[in-house]
Biopython code that builds the backbone (N, CA, C, O; Angstrom):
import numpy as np
from Bio.PDB.StructureBuilder import StructureBuilder

atoms = [
    (1, "UNK", "N", (0.852, -1.190, 0.000)),
    (1, "UNK", "CA", (0.000, 0.000, 0.000)),
    (1, "UNK", "C", (0.889, 1.242, 0.000)),
    (1, "UNK", "O", (1.837, 1.337, 0.779)),
    (2, "UNK", "N", (0.586, 2.154, -0.846)),
    (2, "UNK", "CA", (1.295, 3.424, -0.927)),
    (2, "UNK", "C", (0.958, 4.248, 0.314)),
    (2, "UNK", "O", (-0.199, 4.290, 0.732)),
    (3, "UNK", "N", (1.962, 4.906, 0.907)),
    (3, "UNK", "CA", (1.720, 5.690, 2.124)),
    (3, "UNK", "C", (0.780, 6.869, 1.885)),
    (3, "UNK", "O", (0.208, 7.411, 2.831)),
    (4, "UNK", "N", (0.618, 7.269, 0.612)),
    (4, "UNK", "CA", (-0.292, 8.371, 0.300)),
    (4, "UNK", "C", (-1.744, 7.909, 0.267)),
    (4, "UNK", "O", (-2.665, 8.726, 0.254)),
    (5, "UNK", "N", (-1.941, 6.574, 0.253)),
    (5, "UNK", "CA", (-3.302, 6.052, 0.184)),
    (5, "UNK", "C", (-3.986, 6.172, 1.532)),
    (5, "UNK", "O", (-3.378, 5.990, 2.586)),
    (6, "UNK", "N", (-5.269, 6.484, 1.462)),
    (6, "UNK", "CA", (-6.060, 6.570, 2.691)),
    (6, "UNK", "C", (-6.746, 5.234, 2.936)),
    (6, "UNK", "O", (-6.986, 4.462, 2.007)),
    (7, "UNK", "N", (-7.054, 4.980, 4.186)),
    (7, "UNK", "CA", (-7.749, 3.750, 4.567)),
    (7, "UNK", "C", (-9.240, 4.009, 4.687)),
    (7, "UNK", "O", (-9.669, 5.068, 5.146)),
    (8, "UNK", "N", (-10.007, 3.039, 4.275)),
    (8, "UNK", "CA", (-11.450, 3.093, 4.493)),
    (8, "UNK", "C", (-11.735, 2.151, 5.652)),
    (8, "UNK", "O", (-11.523, 0.943, 5.553)),
    (9, "UNK", "N", (-12.219, 2.719, 6.753)),
    (9, "UNK", "CA", (-12.520, 1.913, 7.932)),
    (9, "UNK", "C", (-13.954, 2.177, 8.357)),
    (9, "UNK", "O", (-14.581, 3.145, 7.925)),
    (10, "UNK", "N", (-14.456, 1.301, 9.208)),
    (10, "UNK", "CA", (-15.787, 1.495, 9.785)),
    (10, "UNK", "C", (-15.643, 1.452, 11.293)),
    (10, "UNK", "O", (-14.968, 0.579, 11.839)),
    (11, "UNK", "N", (-16.280, 2.399, 11.959)),
    (11, "UNK", "CA", (-16.305, 2.391, 13.417)),
    (11, "UNK", "C", (-17.762, 2.392, 13.873)),
    (11, "UNK", "O", (-18.640, 2.949, 13.214)),
    (12, "UNK", "N", (-17.989, 1.763, 15.000)),
    (12, "UNK", "CA", (-19.344, 1.690, 15.544)),
    (12, "UNK", "C", (-19.405, 2.497, 16.834)),
    (12, "UNK", "O", (-18.647, 2.267, 17.776)),
    (13, "UNK", "N", (-20.338, 3.454, 16.845)),
    (13, "UNK", "CA", (-20.547, 4.279, 18.036)),
    (13, "UNK", "C", (-22.039, 4.339, 18.308)),
    (13, "UNK", "O", (-22.824, 4.717, 17.439)),
    (14, "UNK", "N", (-22.423, 3.964, 19.519)),
    (14, "UNK", "CA", (-23.828, 4.018, 19.944)),
    (14, "UNK", "C", (-24.733, 3.287, 18.947)),
    (14, "UNK", "O", (-25.761, 3.807, 18.514)),
    (15, "UNK", "N", (-24.323, 2.080, 18.603)),
    (15, "UNK", "CA", (-25.119, 1.199, 17.734)),
    (15, "UNK", "C", (-25.275, 1.715, 16.305)),
    (15, "UNK", "O", (-26.178, 1.288, 15.586)),
    (16, "UNK", "N", (-24.416, 2.614, 15.898)),
    (16, "UNK", "CA", (-24.417, 3.067, 14.503)),
    (16, "UNK", "C", (-23.023, 2.869, 13.931)),
    (16, "UNK", "O", (-22.017, 3.053, 14.617)),
    (17, "UNK", "N", (-22.989, 2.496, 12.674)),
    (17, "UNK", "CA", (-21.709, 2.288, 12.003)),
    (17, "UNK", "C", (-21.410, 3.508, 11.139)),
    (17, "UNK", "O", (-22.252, 3.986, 10.378)),
    (18, "UNK", "N", (-20.182, 3.990, 11.285)),
    (18, "UNK", "CA", (-19.745, 5.160, 10.532)),
    (18, "UNK", "C", (-18.555, 4.787, 9.655)),
    (18, "UNK", "O", (-17.493, 4.434, 10.166)),
    (19, "UNK", "N", (-18.730, 4.865, 8.329)),
    (19, "UNK", "CA", (-17.584, 4.635, 7.449)),
    (19, "UNK", "C", (-16.716, 5.892, 7.406)),
    (19, "UNK", "O", (-17.225, 7.001, 7.247)),
    (20, "UNK", "N", (-15.422, 5.711, 7.548)),
    (20, "UNK", "CA", (-14.487, 6.842, 7.551)),
    (20, "UNK", "C", (-13.353, 6.575, 6.568)),
    (20, "UNK", "O", (-12.978, 5.427, 6.329)),
    (21, "UNK", "N", (-12.824, 7.636, 6.012)),
    (21, "UNK", "CA", (-11.609, 7.558, 5.214)),
    (21, "UNK", "C", (-10.543, 8.327, 5.982)),
    (21, "UNK", "O", (-10.677, 9.526, 6.227)),
    (22, "UNK", "N", (-9.477, 7.611, 6.358)),
    (22, "UNK", "CA", (-8.474, 8.203, 7.242)),
    (22, "UNK", "C", (-7.067, 7.964, 6.712)),
    (22, "UNK", "O", (-6.836, 7.081, 5.886)),
    (23, "UNK", "N", (-6.147, 8.762, 7.200)),
    (23, "UNK", "CA", (-4.731, 8.532, 6.930)),
    (23, "UNK", "C", (-4.321, 7.276, 7.715)),
    (23, "UNK", "O", (-4.832, 7.050, 8.812)),
    (24, "UNK", "N", (-3.418, 6.465, 7.178)),
    (24, "UNK", "CA", (-3.010, 5.243, 7.898)),
    (24, "UNK", "C", (-2.536, 5.513, 9.327)),
    (24, "UNK", "O", (-2.805, 4.723, 10.232)),
    (25, "UNK", "N", (-1.827, 6.635, 9.531)),
    (25, "UNK", "CA", (-1.314, 6.923, 10.877)),
    (25, "UNK", "C", (-2.406, 7.376, 11.845)),
    (25, "UNK", "O", (-2.153, 7.487, 13.045)),
    (26, "UNK", "N", (-3.618, 7.640, 11.346)),
    (26, "UNK", "CA", (-4.725, 8.058, 12.212)),
    (26, "UNK", "C", (-5.562, 6.882, 12.705)),
    (26, "UNK", "O", (-6.307, 7.008, 13.678)),
    (27, "UNK", "N", (-5.439, 5.748, 12.037)),
    (27, "UNK", "CA", (-6.335, 4.621, 12.328)),
    (27, "UNK", "C", (-6.279, 4.185, 13.788)),
    (27, "UNK", "O", (-7.320, 4.037, 14.427)),
    (28, "UNK", "N", (-5.092, 3.981, 14.318)),
    (28, "UNK", "CA", (-4.957, 3.497, 15.696)),
    (28, "UNK", "C", (-5.622, 4.452, 16.684)),
    (28, "UNK", "O", (-6.332, 4.011, 17.588)),
    (29, "UNK", "N", (-5.398, 5.757, 16.519)),
    (29, "UNK", "CA", (-5.996, 6.750, 17.412)),
    (29, "UNK", "C", (-7.509, 6.775, 17.309)),
    (29, "UNK", "O", (-8.201, 6.903, 18.319)),
    (30, "UNK", "N", (-8.021, 6.656, 16.103)),
    (30, "UNK", "CA", (-9.478, 6.663, 15.915)),
    (30, "UNK", "C", (-10.096, 5.425, 16.540)),
    (30, "UNK", "O", (-11.140, 5.510, 17.187)),
    (31, "UNK", "N", (-9.465, 4.289, 16.354)),
    (31, "UNK", "CA", (-10.012, 3.058, 16.950)),
    (31, "UNK", "C", (-9.942, 3.110, 18.482)),
    (31, "UNK", "O", (-10.861, 2.653, 19.161)),
    (32, "UNK", "N", (-8.861, 3.660, 19.016)),
    (32, "UNK", "CA", (-8.735, 3.789, 20.477)),
    (32, "UNK", "C", (-9.799, 4.751, 21.010)),
    (32, "UNK", "O", (-10.410, 4.490, 22.046)),
    (33, "UNK", "N", (-10.019, 5.863, 20.303)),
    (33, "UNK", "CA", (-11.043, 6.828, 20.726)),
    (33, "UNK", "C", (-12.427, 6.192, 20.685)),
    (33, "UNK", "O", (-13.249, 6.413, 21.574)),
    (34, "UNK", "N", (-12.675, 5.407, 19.652)),
    (34, "UNK", "CA", (-13.967, 4.725, 19.526)),
    (34, "UNK", "C", (-14.194, 3.786, 20.709)),
    (34, "UNK", "O", (-15.295, 3.725, 21.257)),
    (35, "UNK", "N", (-13.141, 3.051, 21.102)),
    (35, "UNK", "CA", (-13.259, 2.141, 22.260)),
    (35, "UNK", "C", (-13.560, 2.920, 23.535)),
    (35, "UNK", "O", (-14.375, 2.487, 24.350)),
    (36, "UNK", "N", (-12.899, 4.078, 23.714)),
    (36, "UNK", "CA", (-13.155, 4.897, 24.909)),
    (36, "UNK", "C", (-14.592, 5.398, 24.926)),
    (36, "UNK", "O", (-15.252, 5.378, 25.965)),
    (37, "UNK", "N", (-15.069, 5.840, 23.784)),
    (37, "UNK", "CA", (-16.448, 6.337, 23.696)),
    (37, "UNK", "C", (-17.423, 5.209, 24.020)),
    (37, "UNK", "O", (-18.362, 5.405, 24.792)),
    (38, "UNK", "N", (-17.212, 4.039, 23.441)),
    (38, "UNK", "CA", (-18.099, 2.897, 23.694)),
    (38, "UNK", "C", (-18.077, 2.495, 25.172)),
    (38, "UNK", "O", (-19.118, 2.166, 25.741)),
    (39, "UNK", "N", (-16.892, 2.520, 25.792)),
    (39, "UNK", "CA", (-16.788, 2.187, 27.221)),
    (39, "UNK", "C", (-17.538, 3.212, 28.061)),
    (39, "UNK", "O", (-18.207, 2.855, 29.031)),
    (40, "UNK", "N", (-17.428, 4.483, 27.691)),
    (40, "UNK", "CA", (-18.127, 5.525, 28.436)),
    (40, "UNK", "C", (-19.642, 5.402, 28.256)),
    (40, "UNK", "O", (-20.400, 5.600, 29.206)),
    (41, "UNK", "N", (-20.077, 5.080, 27.053)),
    (41, "UNK", "CA", (-21.507, 4.875, 26.797)),
    (41, "UNK", "C", (-22.031, 3.762, 27.694)),
    (41, "UNK", "O", (-23.070, 3.909, 28.337)),
    (42, "UNK", "N", (-21.303, 2.645, 27.732)),
    (42, "UNK", "CA", (-21.707, 1.510, 28.570)),
    (42, "UNK", "C", (-21.789, 1.913, 30.032)),
    (42, "UNK", "O", (-22.742, 1.568, 30.732)),
    (43, "UNK", "N", (-20.778, 2.649, 30.488)),
    (43, "UNK", "CA", (-20.744, 3.088, 31.890)),
    (43, "UNK", "C", (-21.934, 4.001, 32.201)),
    (43, "UNK", "O", (-22.597, 3.829, 33.224)),
    (44, "UNK", "N", (-22.201, 4.955, 31.334)),
    (44, "UNK", "CA", (-23.321, 5.873, 31.567)),
    (44, "UNK", "C", (-24.651, 5.129, 31.574)),
    (44, "UNK", "O", (-25.517, 5.394, 32.408)),
    (45, "UNK", "N", (-24.805, 4.202, 30.644)),
    (45, "UNK", "CA", (-26.068, 3.452, 30.570)),
    (45, "UNK", "C", (-26.261, 2.557, 31.786)),
    (45, "UNK", "O", (-27.373, 2.434, 32.298)),
    (46, "UNK", "N", (-25.187, 1.935, 32.247)),
    (46, "UNK", "CA", (-25.296, 1.004, 33.374)),
    (46, "UNK", "C", (-25.398, 1.706, 34.721)),
    (46, "UNK", "O", (-26.251, 1.367, 35.542)),
    (47, "UNK", "N", (-24.529, 2.682, 34.947)),
    (47, "UNK", "CA", (-24.435, 3.286, 36.274)),
    (47, "UNK", "C", (-25.397, 4.446, 36.492)),
    (47, "UNK", "O", (-25.750, 4.752, 37.632)),
    (48, "UNK", "N", (-25.816, 5.081, 35.436)),
    (48, "UNK", "CA", (-26.686, 6.237, 35.599)),
    (48, "UNK", "C", (-28.031, 6.045, 34.932)),
    (48, "UNK", "O", (-28.804, 6.993, 34.793)),
    (49, "UNK", "N", (-28.310, 4.826, 34.523)),
    (49, "UNK", "CA", (-29.592, 4.470, 33.916)),
    (49, "UNK", "C", (-29.972, 5.409, 32.774)),
    (49, "UNK", "O", (-31.144, 5.744, 32.601)),
    (50, "UNK", "N", (-28.985, 5.828, 32.004)),
    (50, "UNK", "CA", (-29.262, 6.674, 30.843)),
    (50, "UNK", "C", (-29.622, 5.757, 29.678)),
    (50, "UNK", "O", (-28.901, 4.806, 29.375)),
    (51, "UNK", "N", (-30.711, 6.046, 29.052)),
    (51, "UNK", "CA", (-31.151, 5.217, 27.931)),
    (51, "UNK", "C", (-31.191, 5.995, 26.624)),
    (51, "UNK", "O", (-30.994, 5.421, 25.553)),
    (52, "UNK", "N", (-31.439, 7.269, 26.703)),
    (52, "UNK", "CA", (-31.541, 8.082, 25.491)),
    (52, "UNK", "C", (-30.143, 8.286, 24.909)),
    (52, "UNK", "O", (-29.274, 8.867, 25.560)),
    (53, "UNK", "N", (-29.929, 7.811, 23.687)),
    (53, "UNK", "CA", (-28.604, 7.888, 23.065)),
    (53, "UNK", "C", (-28.133, 9.333, 22.926)),
    (53, "UNK", "O", (-26.938, 9.605, 23.038)),
    (54, "UNK", "N", (-29.049, 10.254, 22.685)),
    (54, "UNK", "CA", (-28.684, 11.671, 22.565)),
    (54, "UNK", "C", (-28.083, 12.172, 23.884)),
    (54, "UNK", "O", (-27.056, 12.850, 23.887)),
    (55, "UNK", "N", (-28.732, 11.831, 24.998)),
    (55, "UNK", "CA", (-28.212, 12.234, 26.312)),
    (55, "UNK", "C", (-26.854, 11.589, 26.585)),
    (55, "UNK", "O", (-25.931, 12.246, 27.067)),
    (56, "UNK", "N", (-26.741, 10.305, 26.275)),
    (56, "UNK", "CA", (-25.500, 9.578, 26.519)),
    (56, "UNK", "C", (-24.367, 10.200, 25.714)),
    (56, "UNK", "O", (-23.281, 10.430, 26.246)),
    (57, "UNK", "N", (-24.613, 10.472, 24.433)),
    (57, "UNK", "CA", (-23.574, 11.058, 23.585)),
    (57, "UNK", "C", (-23.231, 12.487, 24.022)),
    (57, "UNK", "O", (-22.076, 12.905, 23.941)),
    (58, "UNK", "N", (-24.232, 13.225, 24.480)),
    (58, "UNK", "CA", (-23.965, 14.585, 24.972)),
    (58, "UNK", "C", (-23.052, 14.538, 26.194)),
    (58, "UNK", "O", (-22.129, 15.345, 26.306)),
    (59, "UNK", "N", (-23.300, 13.604, 27.109)),
    (59, "UNK", "CA", (-22.461, 13.483, 28.296)),
    (59, "UNK", "C", (-21.060, 12.985, 27.940)),
    (59, "UNK", "O", (-20.081, 13.395, 28.564)),
    (60, "UNK", "N", (-20.958, 12.104, 26.942)),
    (60, "UNK", "CA", (-19.640, 11.668, 26.466)),
    (60, "UNK", "C", (-18.865, 12.866, 25.926)),
    (60, "UNK", "O", (-17.692, 13.049, 26.252)),
    (61, "UNK", "N", (-19.516, 13.674, 25.108)),
    (61, "UNK", "CA", (-18.862, 14.857, 24.534)),
    (61, "UNK", "C", (-18.414, 15.804, 25.643)),
    (61, "UNK", "O", (-17.301, 16.328, 25.605)),
    (62, "UNK", "N", (-19.280, 16.020, 26.625)),
    (62, "UNK", "CA", (-18.939, 16.888, 27.747)),
    (62, "UNK", "C", (-17.741, 16.345, 28.529)),
    (62, "UNK", "O", (-16.841, 17.100, 28.896)),
    (63, "UNK", "N", (-17.735, 15.048, 28.778)),
    (63, "UNK", "CA", (-16.645, 14.417, 29.533)),
    (63, "UNK", "C", (-15.316, 14.590, 28.799)),
    (63, "UNK", "O", (-14.322, 15.000, 29.399)),
    (64, "UNK", "N", (-15.298, 14.279, 27.503)),
    (64, "UNK", "CA", (-14.050, 14.386, 26.752)),
    (64, "UNK", "C", (-13.603, 15.837, 26.604)),
    (64, "UNK", "O", (-12.414, 16.134, 26.720)),
    (65, "UNK", "N", (-14.538, 16.732, 26.350)),
    (65, "UNK", "CA", (-14.185, 18.147, 26.213)),
    (65, "UNK", "C", (-13.644, 18.704, 27.528)),
    (65, "UNK", "O", (-12.704, 19.499, 27.525)),
    (66, "UNK", "N", (-14.233, 18.292, 28.653)),
    (66, "UNK", "CA", (-13.754, 18.787, 29.945)),
    (66, "UNK", "C", (-12.364, 18.242, 30.250)),
    (66, "UNK", "O", (-11.559, 18.933, 30.875)),
    (67, "UNK", "N", (-12.063, 17.009, 29.819)),
    (67, "UNK", "CA", (-10.723, 16.454, 30.007)),
    (67, "UNK", "C", (-9.697, 17.247, 29.196)),
    (67, "UNK", "O", (-8.604, 17.539, 29.681)),
    (68, "UNK", "N", (-10.056, 17.590, 27.963)),
    (68, "UNK", "CA", (-9.162, 18.380, 27.119)),
    (68, "UNK", "C", (-8.905, 19.745, 27.761)),
    (68, "UNK", "O", (-7.763, 20.203, 27.817)),
    (69, "UNK", "N", (-9.960, 20.388, 28.240)),
    (69, "UNK", "CA", (-9.810, 21.706, 28.860)),
    (69, "UNK", "C", (-9.004, 21.635, 30.147)),
    (69, "UNK", "O", (-8.188, 22.515, 30.417)),
    (70, "UNK", "N", (-9.225, 20.596, 30.944)),
    (70, "UNK", "CA", (-8.469, 20.438, 32.191)),
    (70, "UNK", "C", (-6.990, 20.255, 31.898)),
    (70, "UNK", "O", (-6.139, 20.825, 32.580)),
    (71, "UNK", "N", (-6.685, 19.451, 30.874)),
    (71, "UNK", "CA", (-5.284, 19.269, 30.469)),
    (71, "UNK", "C", (-4.679, 20.590, 30.000)),
    (71, "UNK", "O", (-3.528, 20.893, 30.313)),
    (72, "UNK", "N", (-5.448, 21.369, 29.255)),
    (72, "UNK", "CA", (-4.963, 22.671, 28.770)),
    (72, "UNK", "C", (-4.655, 23.595, 29.947)),
    (72, "UNK", "O", (-3.619, 24.260, 29.970)),
    (73, "UNK", "N", (-5.559, 23.630, 30.916)),
    (73, "UNK", "CA", (-5.371, 24.486, 32.096)),
    (73, "UNK", "C", (-4.130, 24.042, 32.872)),
    (73, "UNK", "O", (-3.323, 24.876, 33.284)),
    (74, "UNK", "N", (-3.979, 22.734, 33.071)),
    (74, "UNK", "CA", (-2.820, 22.225, 33.804)),
    (74, "UNK", "C", (-1.529, 22.527, 33.052)),
    (74, "UNK", "O", (-0.522, 22.868, 33.672)),
    (75, "UNK", "N", (-1.542, 22.408, 31.730)),
    (75, "UNK", "CA", (-0.345, 22.714, 30.941)),
    (75, "UNK", "C", (0.013, 24.185, 31.049)),
    (75, "UNK", "O", (1.188, 24.532, 31.173)),
    (76, "UNK", "N", (-0.998, 25.058, 31.004)),
    (76, "UNK", "CA", (-0.742, 26.496, 31.139)),
    (76, "UNK", "C", (-0.169, 26.818, 32.513)),
    (76, "UNK", "O", (0.761, 27.615, 32.637)),
    (77, "UNK", "N", (-0.732, 26.190, 33.548)),
    (77, "UNK", "CA", (-0.227, 26.421, 34.900)),
    (77, "UNK", "C", (1.196, 25.912, 35.027)),
    (77, "UNK", "O", (2.028, 26.554, 35.668)),
    (78, "UNK", "N", (1.488, 24.759, 34.419)),
    (78, "UNK", "CA", (2.831, 24.199, 34.441)),
    (78, "UNK", "C", (3.819, 25.106, 33.735)),
    (78, "UNK", "O", (4.943, 25.292, 34.201)),
    (79, "UNK", "N", (3.401, 25.672, 32.608)),
    (79, "UNK", "CA", (4.275, 26.594, 31.879)),
    (79, "UNK", "C", (4.542, 27.854, 32.688)),
    (79, "UNK", "O", (5.662, 28.363, 32.708)),
    (80, "UNK", "N", (3.512, 28.350, 33.353)),
    (80, "UNK", "CA", (3.677, 29.564, 34.174)),
    (80, "UNK", "C", (4.618, 29.288, 35.342)),
    (80, "UNK", "O", (5.479, 30.112, 35.652)),
    (81, "UNK", "N", (4.461, 28.136, 35.993)),
    (81, "UNK", "CA", (5.366, 27.755, 37.085)),
    (81, "UNK", "C", (6.806, 27.667, 36.593)),
    (81, "UNK", "O", (7.722, 28.160, 37.251)),
    (82, "UNK", "N", (7.004, 27.042, 35.439)),
    (82, "UNK", "CA", (8.345, 26.905, 34.873)),
    (82, "UNK", "C", (8.929, 28.268, 34.550)),
    (82, "UNK", "O", (10.108, 28.522, 34.799)),
    (83, "UNK", "N", (8.113, 29.135, 34.001)),
    (83, "UNK", "CA", (8.580, 30.482, 33.656)),
    (83, "UNK", "C", (9.034, 31.223, 34.922)),
    (83, "UNK", "O", (10.093, 31.851, 34.929)),
    (84, "UNK", "N", (8.233, 31.146, 35.985)),
    (84, "UNK", "CA", (8.597, 31.815, 37.239)),
    (84, "UNK", "C", (9.881, 31.244, 37.827)),
    (84, "UNK", "O", (10.713, 31.994, 38.338)),
    (85, "UNK", "N", (10.050, 29.928, 37.760)),
    (85, "UNK", "CA", (11.268, 29.299, 38.275)),
    (85, "UNK", "C", (12.483, 29.731, 37.470)),
    (85, "UNK", "O", (13.549, 29.970, 38.038)),
    (86, "UNK", "N", (12.334, 29.832, 36.151)),
    (86, "UNK", "CA", (13.450, 30.287, 35.311)),
    (86, "UNK", "C", (13.829, 31.735, 35.621)),
    (86, "UNK", "O", (15.010, 32.079, 35.669)),
    (87, "UNK", "N", (12.817, 32.578, 35.831)),
    (87, "UNK", "CA", (13.096, 33.976, 36.185)),
    (87, "UNK", "C", (13.826, 34.042, 37.515)),
    (87, "UNK", "O", (14.794, 34.786, 37.670)),
    (88, "UNK", "N", (13.349, 33.251, 38.476)),
    (88, "UNK", "CA", (13.981, 33.201, 39.793)),
    (88, "UNK", "C", (15.433, 32.711, 39.691)),
    (88, "UNK", "O", (16.334, 33.279, 40.308)),
    (89, "UNK", "N", (15.641, 31.659, 38.912)),
    (89, "UNK", "CA", (16.989, 31.127, 38.704)),
    (89, "UNK", "C", (17.886, 32.168, 38.036)),
    (89, "UNK", "O", (19.033, 32.358, 38.442)),
    (90, "UNK", "N", (17.367, 32.833, 37.023)),
    (90, "UNK", "CA", (18.129, 33.865, 36.305)),
    (90, "UNK", "C", (18.515, 35.007, 37.245)),
    (90, "UNK", "O", (19.643, 35.500, 37.199)),
    (91, "UNK", "N", (17.581, 35.422, 38.091)),
    (91, "UNK", "CA", (17.876, 36.490, 39.055)),
    (91, "UNK", "C", (18.963, 36.073, 40.036)),
    (91, "UNK", "O", (19.847, 36.863, 40.365)),
    (92, "UNK", "N", (18.895, 34.823, 40.505)),
    (92, "UNK", "CA", (19.924, 34.314, 41.419)),
    (92, "UNK", "C", (21.278, 34.273, 40.728)),
    (92, "UNK", "O", (22.296, 34.634, 41.319)),
    (93, "UNK", "N", (21.287, 33.839, 39.492)),
    (93, "UNK", "CA", (22.525, 33.765, 38.729)),
    (93, "UNK", "C", (23.106, 35.158, 38.509)),
    (93, "UNK", "O", (24.313, 35.359, 38.640)),
    (94, "UNK", "N", (22.258, 36.104, 38.179)),
    (94, "UNK", "CA", (22.702, 37.500, 37.996)),
    (94, "UNK", "C", (23.342, 38.024, 39.285)),
    (94, "UNK", "O", (24.378, 38.687, 39.260)),
    (95, "UNK", "N", (22.698, 37.709, 40.401)),
    (95, "UNK", "CA", (23.198, 38.166, 41.699)),
    (95, "UNK", "C", (24.577, 37.566, 41.998)),
    (95, "UNK", "O", (25.471, 38.270, 42.468)),
    (96, "UNK", "N", (24.746, 36.293, 41.731)),
    (96, "UNK", "CA", (26.030, 35.624, 41.966)),
    (96, "UNK", "C", (27.100, 36.204, 41.066)),
    (96, "UNK", "O", (28.211, 36.482, 41.519)),
    (97, "UNK", "N", (26.778, 36.392, 39.791)),
    (97, "UNK", "CA", (27.750, 36.941, 38.847)),
    (97, "UNK", "C", (28.165, 38.360, 39.232)),
    (97, "UNK", "O", (29.336, 38.726, 39.134)),
    (98, "UNK", "N", (27.194, 39.146, 39.668)),
    (98, "UNK", "CA", (27.498, 40.530, 40.074)),
    (98, "UNK", "C", (28.341, 40.527, 41.350)),
    (98, "UNK", "O", (29.310, 41.281, 41.449)),
    (99, "UNK", "N", (27.991, 39.705, 42.310)),
    (99, "UNK", "CA", (28.718, 39.632, 43.576)),
    (99, "UNK", "C", (30.166, 39.246, 43.364)),
    (99, "UNK", "O", (31.051, 39.763, 44.046)),
    (100, "UNK", "N", (30.420, 38.352, 42.435)),
    (100, "UNK", "CA", (31.787, 37.898, 42.183)),
    (100, "UNK", "C", (32.449, 38.668, 41.021)),
    (100, "UNK", "O", (33.523, 38.312, 40.535)),
    (101, "UNK", "N", (31.775, 39.707, 40.617)),
    (101, "UNK", "CA", (32.273, 40.594, 39.557)),
    (101, "UNK", "C", (32.660, 39.833, 38.294)),
    (101, "UNK", "O", (33.653, 40.139, 37.634)),
    (102, "UNK", "N", (31.867, 38.862, 37.991)),
    (102, "UNK", "CA", (32.098, 38.066, 36.773)),
    (102, "UNK", "C", (31.421, 38.755, 35.593)),
    (102, "UNK", "O", (31.787, 38.533, 34.439)),
    (103, "UNK", "N", (30.487, 39.545, 35.878)),
    (103, "UNK", "CA", (29.716, 40.190, 34.825)),
    (103, "UNK", "C", (30.241, 41.558, 34.529)),
    (103, "UNK", "O", (29.706, 42.249, 33.662)),
]
sb = StructureBuilder()
sb.init_structure("model")
sb.init_model(0)
sb.init_chain("A")
sb.init_seg("    ")
for serial, (resi, resn, name, xyz) in enumerate(atoms, 1):
    if name == "N":
        sb.init_residue(resn, " ", resi, " ")
    sb.init_atom(name, np.array(xyz, "f"), 0.0, 1.0, " ", f" {name:<3s}", serial, name[0])
structure = sb.get_structure()
């Protein structure tokens, strides 16, 4: 198979089959995402007695979107912490260099 060729795959979500055309390197991620969605659907239906597929899919979308946003917030906070530590380190280094007249 030529690497430029796309794959035709089928995924099943909430009892519906969706034919997709994807890049070969996307297939694994799409199949893994499909499994996560199906597992979440099962969990919502079993533990929260949700039967309406629209409600179940809406809650799945909310769950995944909130995970993405939480990761974004944590990454931003991590970057800000790193930036502050670098500034602090730079200030300490400047102080040492000035004290020893290296600068």
